[in-house]
N, C-alpha and C positions, 0 to 999 in steps of 0.2 A: 166815225165815231170820235169822242173828245178826248184829250188827253187824259182829263180827269179819270171817265168812266176805263179809259185803258189801262191807267194805272192802278184802280180797283182791282179790275179783272185779272192783273198781273198777280196783285197781292194775295187773293183770293186763290190764285193757282199756285202759287209758292206754299201758301199754309195747308192746300191739300195735298200737294205733293208728300210736304214732311210729315203730315198726320200717318198718310199710308206708310211712308216708308219706315218710320217709327214702329208702328202696328206690324210690319212685316219682321222688322229686327227682333220683336218680342216675343212671336211665336216660336222660333228654334228656342229660344232661352227658357220660355215655360215650359216647352216640350222636353226639354234636357234636364230641367230642375223635378218635372214629375218622372221622368224615367230614372232618376239617381234616387229618389223617393222611394220608388217602388223596389228598385234593387236593393236597398239599405236594410241590412237585418234590424229585427225587432227587437229593441233594447231587452234583455232577460232580466225579469223581475228577480232581484238578488236573494228575495224571501224563499223562492221554489229550491227544493232540492236538489243537490249534483251529488254523482260520485265519484268519491275519491279513493286514493288508495295512499294511506300514509305506512312509512316502514319506521315502526318503532320498537326499540330496543331489540332490535334484530329480525322482528317479523314484519311482515305484511298484514296490513289493517285496512278492509275495505269497508268505508263508511258511506253513508246517505245522508247529507247534511245541509243545512243552509248554507249558501255560499258565503255568508257574512261570519261563520264560525271560525274563531280564535284556536291555533292550535291548544291552549290551555282548556279551552270549552270542550275541543275534541278529547282532550286526554281525558278531562275530569267525569264528564257528561257522557259521552259516548263508550269510551274504553274503560273508565270506572279506575283510572290510576289516578288516584288522588292526592299523591305526595307532592305534586309539584301545586303550589298553594296560590291563591285568588287573594291578593291582599289590596293594593290601590286599584288595581284594574286599569290602569293610567301609564304601565312601564317604569313608575317610579321607585320602587320598594324593593325590586329584587327577587320578591318571594316565590315568581312563577318560572325563574329561571330553568331553561334547558339548554341542552346542546344539542345543535343540529348542525350535521358535519364537522364535528368535533370545536365547533365555535359555539359562545354562548349567546343566546337569544332572550329575551322577555317574551315570552309565550303569548301574553294577553294581548301584546300588540300586531303578532304576527298571524295572517291568515293561514288556517289549515291547507287552503289550494294553493298555497304559495310554496307551502313545503313539501309537497308531493314530489318523489322522485330522490327525496334528500333521505338522509338517516338522524331521526330524532332519536338522544338518548335522554332520558327520566333517571330522576334518584332511583327508581325501581330497577334499573337496567346497570348498575353499578356494579352489584355485588355479583359475584361468579361462586357457583357451587358450594351455596350456604357459607363463602365468605366474602367479610367485608370487602368494598375497593379499599387500598391504601388511607385515601382523603377521608372516608368514614369513619375508619378507624383512629386516624388522627384526631378528629372532633371528638370521640368518644374519650381516648387517653387523655385530652388536653383541656376537657369539660367546655368545649366550644360552643354550647348552647346552653340555655336554660328552659324558658318556655317549649323551645324548639321549633315553633310555627315557621319562621324564617330561614332553618337550617336546611331544608331541601335546596331550597334555592341559593344559601351560602355553599354548600358544599359543590354544586354544579358548577359556579362561578369559580371556586378556588380549584377544582380539575382542569378549566380554560386556563386558569392563571397560571398552572403550571405550564400546559400544553403550548401557550402561547407566549412562551420566556419572559412572565412578568413575574417571578420570585425569587429573583435575584438578591433582592435586600427586604429588609421589614418595609422601606418608604415604599418599595415599587407594589408590594403586597399590599399594602393599605391603600394606596392609589387605585391599585386594578380593581379592591373589593369594594370600592367607596360607592359604588352602586346598588349595592345590597346593604339595607338596613337593619339592623340589630337593636331592637326596640329594650333590650333586655341588658345593652350596651357589652357583650362578649366579644368586643374587638380584640384585645390584645389575645385573648385564647384561639381566635381564629387565626389571628397572625400564626400564634405558635405552631397550630395544626396544620396548616401550609407549610410551613419550613420544616416539620416532620415528616410529611408524605413527599415532598417534591422529589428529594432523589430517587425514591422506588418507584414514583410516576415515571419519573424521566428514563430509570431503564427497562421502562416498558412491561 
């Protein structure tokens, strides 16, 4: 056999070997990928209803809702608690503010599923035994509202303002409450209401 034919045969053998080795290597990779794909859970359609239990104003509420439902829509559309208002629906106006575990939350941006197992307090849950909450009474006493649309969110934020320790001065109150828009511009009266209610709320 000539050197040329020997060289060609050697090159062919190397190519055949490399092709066979590469094919063999791909078999376990392909098989593993197929196995992992089979094991992976199918993505759940978020529009399908899910069961959730929300604790609202001290009572457990069992709901079957779209997984994308916000706390605000769960309250208004499913539980008929319409005190929390839908304003901008983008978390910018504060009209939908509620307390979750005593911290203020814009409920239009919070998924109901994320609030499961936590205590949700709405404006409807503040008064006790037909007696207004101190912050509600302070808003009445100081004329801290006009049209009233933003008032539930203002009051819930005001309660959190006191509980979280931001009512030490008028400047602190204004800063904390700046996330709640009052288009009627009752801001001075709102600050006065927070100052009035703070001592009684802090006493518990």
